[in-house]
FILO-477192 format. One record per residue (C-alpha): residue number from 0; x, y, z. Coordinates in nm, 2 decimals. Example, Ala and Ser with C-alpha at 12.3 -4.5 7.8 and 13.67 -1.06 7.14 Angstrom:
(pt 0, (1.23, -0.45, 0.78)),
(pt 1, (1.37, -0.11, 0.71)),
end
This chain:
(pt 0, (6.54, -9.31, -3.75)),
(pt 1, (6.82, -9.07, -3.66)),
(pt 2, (6.72, -8.71, -3.59)),
(pt 3, (7.01, -8.48, -3.55)),
(pt 4, (7.03, -8.29, -3.22)),
(pt 5, (6.89, -7.94, -3.22)),
(pt 6, (6.95, -7.66, -2.97)),
(pt 7, (6.59, -7.55, -2.98)),
(pt 8, (6.35, -7.55, -2.68)),
(pt 9, (6.08, -7.82, -2.71)),
(pt 10, (5.80, -7.56, -2.68)),
(pt 11, (5.93, -7.38, -2.98)),
(pt 12, (5.95, -7.70, -3.18)),
(pt 13, (5.60, -7.80, -3.07)),
(pt 14, (5.47, -7.46, -3.18)),
(pt 15, (5.64, -7.49, -3.52)),
(pt 16, (5.50, -7.84, -3.56)),
(pt 17, (5.15, -7.72, -3.48)),
(pt 18, (5.19, -7.43, -3.73)),
(pt 19, (5.32, -7.65, -4.02)),
(pt 20, (5.06, -7.77, -4.28)),
(pt 21, (5.19, -8.10, -4.42)),
(pt 22, (4.93, -8.10, -4.70)),
(pt 23, (5.04, -7.77, -4.84)),
(pt 24, (5.40, -7.76, -4.71)),
(pt 25, (5.34, -7.42, -4.56)),
(pt 26, (5.43, -7.27, -4.23)),
(pt 27, (5.14, -7.05, -4.11)),
(pt 28, (5.23, -6.75, -3.89)),
(pt 29, (5.05, -6.44, -3.77)),
(pt 30, (5.22, -6.26, -4.06)),
(pt 31, (5.08, -6.50, -4.32)),
(pt 32, (5.19, -6.84, -4.46)),
(pt 33, (5.52, -6.94, -4.61)),
(pt 34, (5.57, -7.22, -4.86)),
(pt 35, (5.86, -7.45, -4.75)),
(pt 36, (6.04, -7.66, -5.01)),
(pt 37, (6.14, -8.02, -4.92)),
(pt 38, (6.50, -7.93, -5.00)),
(pt 39, (6.48, -7.65, -4.75)),
(pt 40, (6.36, -7.89, -4.48)),
(pt 41, (6.65, -8.12, -4.57)),
(pt 42, (6.90, -7.84, -4.53)),
(pt 43, (6.75, -7.73, -4.20)),
(pt 44, (6.77, -8.08, -4.06)),
(pt 45, (7.12, -8.14, -4.20)),
(pt 46, (7.01, -8.41, -4.44)),
(pt 47, (7.20, -8.48, -4.76)),
(pt 48, (6.93, -8.39, -5.02)),
(pt 49, (7.13, -8.50, -5.33)),
(pt 50, (7.07, -8.80, -5.55)),
(pt 51, (6.84, -9.08, -5.44)),
(pt 52, (6.89, -9.02, -5.07)),
(pt 53, (6.62, -8.76, -5.02)),
(pt 54, (6.32, -8.97, -5.11)),
(pt 55, (6.41, -9.19, -4.81)),
(pt 56, (6.42, -8.88, -4.59)),
(pt 57, (6.11, -8.69, -4.71)),
(pt 58, (5.90, -8.80, -4.41)),
(pt 59, (6.15, -8.68, -4.16)),
(pt 60, (5.96, -8.37, -4.08)),
(pt 61, (5.64, -8.57, -4.03)),
(pt 62, (5.82, -8.82, -3.81)),
(pt 63, (5.98, -8.54, -3.61)),
(pt 64, (5.64, -8.37, -3.57)),
(pt 65, (5.49, -8.70, -3.45)),
(pt 66, (5.77, -8.75, -3.20)),
(pt 67, (5.74, -8.40, -3.06)),
(pt 68, (5.37, -8.44, -3.02)),
(pt 69, (5.42, -8.77, -2.84)),
(pt 70, (5.67, -8.61, -2.61)),
(pt 71, (5.43, -8.33, -2.53)),
(pt 72, (5.15, -8.58, -2.45)),
(pt 73, (5.38, -8.79, -2.23)),
(pt 74, (5.49, -8.48, -2.04)),
(pt 75, (5.14, -8.35, -1.97)),
end
């Protein structure tokens, strides 16, 4: 799986991953929770969300989260 490079510190990505609720597609913050649409995730990750391409990419955030968590575990 190809994950585009991001110029975001891994601690911030880890915090975002921990705050994201996959069941509800919400990002929970101290100010409340925000609903995140799959198309918004696709745009943020630089994925082409048109046509039949997006269903193949909809687990990208989960896979990215899993990879971030495994990196965090390996580094500790």
